[in-house]
C-alpha positions as CSV (number, residue, x, y, z in Angstrom):
1,X,82.0,24.1,77.0
2,X,82.1,20.8,78.8
3,X,85.3,19.7,80.5
4,X,88.1,22.0,81.5
5,X,87.8,25.6,80.7
6,X,89.7,27.5,78.1
7,X,92.3,30.1,79.1
8,X,90.9,33.6,79.5
9,X,92.8,34.8,76.5
10,X,90.7,32.4,74.2
11,X,87.3,33.0,75.8
12,X,84.7,35.0,73.8
13,X,86.9,35.6,70.7
14,X,88.2,33.6,67.7
15,X,91.6,32.1,67.9
16,X,93.9,29.9,65.8
17,X,94.6,26.3,66.6
18,X,98.3,27.2,66.6
19,X,97.7,29.7,69.4
20,X,95.7,27.2,71.4
21,X,98.6,24.7,71.0
22,X,101.0,27.2,72.6
23,X,98.7,27.9,75.5
24,X,97.5,24.3,76.0
25,X,100.4,22.1,75.0
26,X,99.1,18.5,74.6
27,X,95.6,19.4,75.6
28,X,94.2,21.8,72.9
29,X,92.5,19.1,70.9
30,X,90.5,17.8,73.8
31,X,89.4,21.3,75.0
32,X,88.4,22.5,71.5
33,X,86.2,19.6,70.5
34,X,82.9,21.4,71.1
35,X,84.0,24.7,69.5
36,X,82.7,26.1,66.2
37,X,85.1,26.0,63.2
38,X,84.5,29.1,61.1
39,X,87.4,28.1,58.8
40,X,90.2,25.6,58.9
41,X,92.7,26.4,61.6
42,X,90.4,28.7,63.6
43,X,88.1,28.0,66.5
44,X,85.6,30.1,68.4
45,X,83.0,29.6,71.2
46,X,80.0,31.5,69.8
47,X,77.4,32.1,72.5
48,X,74.8,29.3,72.4
49,X,76.5,28.0,69.2
50,X,74.3,30.5,67.3
51,X,75.1,31.3,63.7
52,X,77.4,34.3,63.6
53,X,76.7,37.5,61.8
54,X,78.9,38.7,59.0
55,X,81.2,40.8,61.3
56,X,81.8,37.9,63.7
57,X,82.5,35.5,60.9
58,X,84.8,38.0,59.1
59,X,86.8,38.6,62.3
60,X,87.3,34.9,62.8
61,X,88.2,34.1,59.2
62,X,90.6,37.0,59.1
63,X,92.9,35.1,61.5
64,X,93.6,32.6,58.7
65,X,94.0,35.0,55.8
66,X,97.3,36.2,54.3
67,X,99.0,39.3,55.6
68,X,97.8,41.4,52.6
69,X,94.1,41.1,52.0
70,X,90.9,43.1,52.3
71,X,87.2,42.2,52.5
72,X,85.5,43.2,49.2
73,X,82.2,43.2,47.3
74,X,79.1,42.3,49.3
75,X,81.2,41.6,52.4
76,X,82.7,45.1,52.3
77,X,79.3,46.6,51.9
78,X,77.9,44.6,54.8
79,X,80.8,45.5,57.1
80,X,80.2,49.2,56.3
81,X,76.4,48.7,56.9
82,X,75.6,49.8,53.3
83,X,72.6,48.3,51.6
84,X,72.9,45.0,49.6
85,X,70.1,43.3,47.6
86,X,69.5,40.5,50.0
87,X,70.0,40.0,53.8
88,X,72.9,38.1,55.3
89,X,72.3,34.4,55.5
90,X,74.4,31.9,57.6
91,X,76.7,30.0,55.2
92,X,77.2,33.0,52.8
93,X,80.8,33.1,51.8
94,X,83.0,36.1,52.5
95,X,84.5,38.0,49.6
96,X,88.3,38.4,50.0
97,X,90.6,40.4,47.7
98,X,94.4,40.0,47.5
99,X,97.0,41.6,45.2
100,X,97.3,40.5,41.6
101,X,99.8,37.6,41.4
102,X,99.4,36.6,45.0
103,X,98.3,33.1,45.8
104,X,94.5,33.1,45.8
105,X,92.8,32.2,49.1
106,X,91.4,28.8,48.9
107,X,88.9,28.3,51.7
108,X,85.3,27.1,51.8
109,X,84.2,30.2,53.6
110,X,85.8,32.5,51.0
111,X,85.2,33.8,47.5
112,X,88.6,35.0,46.3
113,X,89.3,38.0,44.1
114,X,92.5,39.7,42.8
115,X,93.4,43.3,42.1
116,X,93.8,44.7,45.7
117,X,96.7,46.9,44.6
118,X,94.2,48.9,42.5
119,X,91.9,49.6,45.4
120,X,91.9,51.9,48.4
121,X,91.3,50.2,51.7
122,X,90.0,51.3,55.1
123,X,90.0,49.7,58.5
124,X,86.6,48.5,60.0
125,X,86.7,47.0,63.5
126,X,90.4,46.2,63.0
127,X,89.8,44.5,59.6
128,X,91.0,45.8,56.2
129,X,88.0,46.5,53.9
130,X,87.9,47.9,50.3
131,X,86.8,51.5,50.2
132,X,83.0,52.0,49.7
133,X,83.5,53.8,46.3
134,X,85.8,51.1,45.0
135,X,83.4,48.5,46.3
136,X,80.6,50.3,44.4
137,X,82.6,50.1,41.2
138,X,83.3,46.4,41.7
139,X,79.6,45.7,42.3
140,X,78.5,47.8,39.3
141,X,78.9,44.8,36.9
142,X,76.9,42.5,39.1
143,X,74.0,44.3,40.7
144,X,70.8,45.6,39.2
145,X,70.7,49.4,38.7
146,X,68.2,49.9,41.4
147,X,70.4,48.2,44.0
148,X,73.4,50.3,42.9
149,X,71.4,53.5,43.3
150,X,70.3,52.4,46.8
151,X,74.0,51.9,47.7
152,X,75.0,55.2,46.2
153,X,72.1,57.0,48.0
154,X,73.3,55.5,51.3
155,X,77.0,56.6,50.6
156,X,76.0,60.2,49.9
157,X,73.6,60.3,52.9
158,X,76.1,58.9,55.4
159,X,79.4,60.5,54.5
160,X,80.3,64.2,53.9
161,X,80.9,63.9,50.2
162,X,79.2,65.9,47.5
163,X,77.3,64.3,44.7
164,X,79.8,65.8,42.3
165,X,82.8,64.6,44.3
166,X,81.6,61.0,44.3
167,X,80.9,61.2,40.6
168,X,84.5,62.5,40.0
169,X,86.0,59.7,42.1
170,X,84.1,57.1,40.1
171,X,85.1,58.7,36.8
172,X,88.8,59.0,37.5
173,X,89.6,56.5,40.2
174,X,90.2,52.8,40.2
175,X,89.0,50.1,39.5
176,X,88.0,51.1,35.9
177,X,85.7,48.2,34.9
178,X,82.0,48.9,34.7
179,X,82.8,52.6,35.2
180,X,80.0,53.7,32.8
181,X,77.4,51.7,34.7
182,X,78.6,53.0,38.0
183,X,78.5,56.6,36.7
184,X,74.9,56.0,35.5
185,X,73.9,54.9,39.0
186,X,75.6,57.9,40.6
187,X,73.7,60.2,38.2
188,X,70.5,58.7,39.6
189,X,71.6,59.0,43.3
190,X,69.8,61.4,45.6
191,X,70.9,62.2,49.2
192,X,67.2,62.9,50.1
193,X,66.4,59.1,49.8
194,X,65.7,57.8,53.3
195,X,65.9,54.1,52.8
196,X,67.0,51.4,50.2
197,X,63.5,50.5,49.3
198,X,62.7,54.2,48.6
199,X,65.7,54.3,46.4
200,X,64.6,51.2,44.5
201,X,61.1,52.5,44.1
202,X,62.3,55.8,42.7
203,X,64.5,54.0,40.1
204,X,61.5,51.9,39.1
205,X,59.4,55.0,38.6
206,X,62.0,57.0,36.7
207,X,63.2,54.2,34.4
208,X,59.6,53.5,33.5
209,X,59.2,57.1,32.3
210,X,57.4,58.8,35.2
211,X,58.6,62.3,36.1
212,X,61.1,62.3,39.0
213,X,59.3,63.1,42.3
214,X,60.5,65.2,45.2
215,X,61.8,62.9,48.0
216,X,60.7,63.1,51.6
217,X,59.1,66.5,50.9
218,X,57.3,68.7,53.3
219,X,53.6,69.2,52.8
220,X,52.1,72.4,54.2
221,X,48.5,73.5,54.7
222,X,47.0,76.8,53.5
223,X,48.4,78.6,56.5
224,X,51.9,77.4,55.8
225,X,51.9,74.9,58.7
226,X,53.6,71.6,58.4
227,X,51.2,68.7,57.8
228,X,53.4,65.8,56.8
229,X,56.7,64.7,55.2
230,X,56.0,62.3,52.4
231,X,58.1,59.8,50.6
232,X,57.4,60.7,46.9
233,X,55.7,63.9,46.0
234,X,54.6,65.2,42.5
235,X,53.6,68.6,43.7
236,X,52.1,70.0,40.4
237,X,49.8,67.0,40.1
238,X,49.1,67.0,43.9
239,X,50.0,63.3,44.0
240,X,51.8,61.5,46.9
241,X,53.1,58.0,47.0
242,X,54.0,56.5,50.4
243,X,56.2,53.4,50.7
244,X,55.1,51.4,53.7
245,X,57.3,48.8,55.3
246,X,55.8,46.0,57.4
247,X,55.9,48.1,60.6
248,X,53.1,50.3,59.1
249,X,50.9,47.2,59.3
250,X,52.1,45.5,62.5
251,X,52.4,48.6,64.7
252,X,48.9,49.7,65.7
253,X,50.0,53.2,66.7
254,X,51.8,53.7,63.4
255,X,48.7,52.4,61.5
256,X,46.4,54.9,63.3
257,X,48.9,57.7,62.7
258,X,49.1,56.9,59.0
259,X,45.3,56.8,58.7
260,X,44.9,60.2,60.3
261,X,47.7,61.8,58.2
262,X,46.3,60.5,55.0
263,X,42.9,61.9,55.9
264,X,44.5,65.4,56.4
265,X,46.4,65.2,53.1
266,X,43.3,64.2,51.2
267,X,41.3,67.0,52.8
268,X,43.9,69.4,51.4
269,X,43.4,68.0,47.9
270,X,46.2,65.5,47.7
271,X,45.8,62.1,46.2
272,X,47.7,59.6,48.3
273,X,48.8,56.2,47.0
274,X,50.3,53.6,49.3
275,X,52.7,50.9,48.1
276,X,54.6,48.0,49.7
277,X,57.6,45.8,48.6
278,X,55.1,43.5,46.8
279,X,54.2,46.4,44.5
280,X,57.8,46.7,43.4
281,X,58.4,43.1,42.5
282,X,59.0,42.2,38.9
283,X,55.5,40.9,38.2
284,X,53.8,43.9,39.8
285,X,55.9,47.0,39.2
286,X,54.4,47.7,35.7
287,X,50.9,47.8,37.3
288,X,52.2,50.1,40.1
289,X,53.8,52.5,37.6
290,X,50.6,52.5,35.6
291,X,48.5,53.4,38.7
292,X,50.8,56.3,39.5
293,X,50.9,57.4,35.9
294,X,47.1,57.5,35.8
295,X,47.0,59.5,39.1
296,X,49.5,62.0,37.6
297,X,47.4,62.4,34.5
298,X,44.3,62.9,36.6
299,X,42.5,59.8,35.2
300,X,42.7,57.4,38.2
301,X,39.4,56.4,39.6
């Protein structure tokens, strides 16, 4: 920042205006004029004045929050690096939960919620965060089923908990609102799902009436040698669906590898369909399901 430097204690981290006044009596206002203001009463010198990520913003805002709070809802999911329906955008407000009866947090950077006494919390990078299962139940009344299943798949994949154990916690734990919807999503969760988009695709297939596929299944040749591991496999019908993110298009080596792999699978008698995020959008998903259904019935051209 221009002018006199900040004390080392304040460099590279968020701090309160009150703390700056202690360290810089009579000078703190002048020295902090060029700093970012993540929320009232807090300042930080973010490198290059770039927009912060959710973790940086949460750490800064936490300095101005009451003693008893926890980050919740989408903010809790982001801080645990669990999938949410949309990517983080600068200016998105942080979800903050406090106990019932406590004064609600009123800050422009915050969406306030009550009921913290009914949730379990964990500590993430020094910040209190609502437990992922309680967060899942809180989000059950807000998210689409496919997004809830993607979240549940990620929980099961990342943490040493059984499917049955997670279902039991949802059934008997707190919070209790939207428990039936949360239990439905848990019932559709599969630890074999490798990505949120694969989870969302699977839900689209199954809810449209297609048989449930094997996930990330190994394909072997006649000699029992591994040929490929494929996203969605209907083994009896010898149909494979591969979900392809953008790197399959932009990475030349990946594109060439995909081409060779599909050739080998087709030579073994498999029908391979390739889909992208566009095929799973609301206006296209019915056509995608119809295409897969025709392939399973052996009537696709």
